[in-house]
C-alpha positions, 0 to 999 in steps of 0.5 A: 524483561528490561526490553519488554518493560521499556518498549510497554512503557514507550508504546503507552506514550506513542499511542495509535492516536499520537503518531501525527504529533509534531514530538515524534522521531519520525516528524524531527528526523524526517519531517518531509517523509512524514507529511508524505506519510499523512498525506497518503490517506488524503490522497486515497480519499480524493481517489476514491472521490474522483472515482465516483464522481466519474462514475456518476458523470453524464460523459462516463458511458463511453469509458465504462463501456470500453472498461467492461469490455477490457475486464471481459477480455481480461477474464479470458486469459489463463492465470489472470493475477493482480501480480502480473507482468505489466507496462506503462503503456497501461497507464491510458486507461479508459477514463484517461481524460478525467485522470489527466484532469484529476491528476495536477490536483492530486499531485498538489494533495501529495505535497501539502502540509497536514496535521492529525486532524485533517487526516483523521476526517479525510476518508470520512469526508468522501462520503463513499465509505461505510464508517467501518472502512474508514475506521480500519483504514485509518488504524491501519495507516497509524500502525504503519506510521508506529512501526515506522516510529519505533525503527527511528526512535532510539528510545525503543532499544529493543525494536523486535519487542516494540514491534511484537508489542505493537502487533498485539495492541493493534490486534486488541480492536478485533473488529478494525484490526486486519488479519496478521496472516496472508489472505488468499489470492481469491479475495483480490482477484476472483471477486466480481469487480476485480481489476476495475481499479488498476484497468479502469483508473491506472494513474489514480491507483498507480499514484496510490501505490506509489505512496504504499512503495514509500511506506515499505521501502522506509521500513526496509531501509530503517531495518537494515541501516547499519548506522545513523548516517547510512540511514538518513542517507538511505531515507533522502535518496529514497525520497528522491525515488518517490519524487521521480515516480511521481514526476509527470512527463509528457503529461503523464505519470509514466513512472508509476508502480503498475503492480501493487507493492507488497512486503516480500517484494520491496521489504523483505527484511521487514517481511523475515523479521516481522511477518505478522506486522508485514501481513497486515501491512499487505492485507490492508493495501489489498484491502484498499484495492478491493475497495477501489474495484467496487467503486470503479466497477460501473453500476454496482448496487449497495456499493457500501454494503460490498465494502463492508463485506470487503473489510470483514473478509480481510479483518476475519481472522478464522478464514480465507488464508493462504499458505506461506509459499503461495503467498510468496509465489503470488506476490512475487510473480509481478516482479520487483520493477513493476511493483516500483523497484528497490528501496535503494534504487538501481533498477531501471528495467524489468527484472522478470525472467532475469537470472540471479547472475544477470540482476544488478540488485538481487532480492535478499533471500527470505528465509522460508523453506517450500513445504513437501508436496 
């Protein structure tokens, strides 16, 4: 009871809207990580904006036709899924000239210095997202930062109780809260505009997924660190790995994730210890991808209305759910390499089709039993 009371008191102090303040443990102990987390929403907003500007351009017709032809071919592929084997050759998208011109500016955004006010208006300033999407994404970012704060701040003595309470507080605003259960793969992979974000703008999508990899990696390392010294060393190494992913080589970003990072893949300890929180984090990222699909697909009428429906699908707490076993199957199928690699590093080639004996960094076993057929 004492631990739960303490967690309640502290969460009152560290409200979701205050997580960018300078007095947080995240800002004091890991200022670079904090700035990168704040930058993620601004990068996401700029990516959405660049996609919309590209589709509105007079020179976009050829790229749009190539995208539509590619998507038509993809639909013929059996067992098509977002979490599929991929390679960095796919970084050359149909709008590659636009991406190559925009990426330097986006990298400048990544390394900018921001405060809470700048981040809070980034998505709204884009102008192509309905208010419900802006608020949902904003609250999601704050929720993730609160989870990280809980595991950094020693004042949260009972981490389990604090995360449980954070989830409860987050879900109180039902309209903007992402569901705490695994959503069906169909919402991601079978809507009419699926794969347009990844296929049409692979560098843009990969850049946003690199930031998601950083968030999940931080959670995993914070949860598993045996002591403060190990934790600090691990976070420093995580930041170096992130910098490698967004480093341009020969004019391209060839080390970006080609698959959506999810908790079972990148943060299995976080997933096993806090499944409700992990599902919220993952569903939020999948929603961002669906929004990207709607914006990237050429000629979509009433994009705002379609985005509102996508938000409602992921905030709905009553339908479109997957069971745990199926969720693990479809999130793990792409392999840890495509999703960015282990948070601790050490994996520099695809792990698909490896045996556990061949893998130098085998996955932590997630404690779940398959349901009987």
